[in-house]
C-alpha positions in Angstrom: -6.6 -18.6 -1.0 -3.1 -19.7 -1.7 -4.4 -21.5 -4.8 -5.8 -18.2 -6.1 -2.5 -16.4 -5.5 -0.7 -18.8 -7.4 -3.0 -18.7 -10.5 -3.5 -14.8 -10.6 -0.6 -12.2 -10.3 -2.8 -9.2 -10.5 -6.4 -7.9 -10.7 -8.2 -4.9 -11.9 -11.6 -3.5 -11.8 -13.2 -2.2 -15.1 -16.4 -1.1 -16.3 -18.1 -1.9 -19.6 -21.5 -0.6 -20.7 -22.5 0.1 -17.1 -21.3 -3.5 -15.8 -18.4 -3.7 -13.4 -16.1 -6.6 -13.8 -13.0 -7.8 -11.8 -10.2 -9.0 -14.1 -7.4 -11.2 -13.2 -4.0 -11.7 -15.0 -1.3 -14.2 -14.7 2.5 -13.1 -14.2 2.9 -12.6 -18.2 0.0 -10.0 -18.1 -2.3 -12.4 -19.9 -6.0 -12.1 -19.1 -6.9 -15.5 -17.4 -10.4 -14.5 -15.8 -13.1 -11.9 -16.0 -16.2 -12.0 -13.6 -19.0 -9.5 -13.3 -19.7 -8.0 -10.0 -23.5 -7.2 -9.5 -24.0 -3.4 -8.7 -25.9 -4.1 -5.6 -22.7 -5.8 -4.1 -20.4 -3.0 -5.3 -22.9 -0.3 -3.8 -23.0 -2.3 -0.4 -19.2 -2.7 -0.3 -18.8 1.2 -0.8 -21.5 1.8 1.8 -19.7 -0.5 4.3 -16.2 1.0 3.6 -17.6 4.3 3.9 -18.9 3.6 7.4 -15.6 2.5 8.6 -13.7 5.5 7.7 
């Protein structure tokens, strides 16, 4: 986890054409990584988070 923190300064979630991505930026605001999040994983995370509220 420390390795990830050193490489990425911030992250954001975006949606393009119905696909959700998590994007990572370095300390200069430069995009360094973009990964697709399958919808089933997003739905499951929302469901689990809702159960804990």
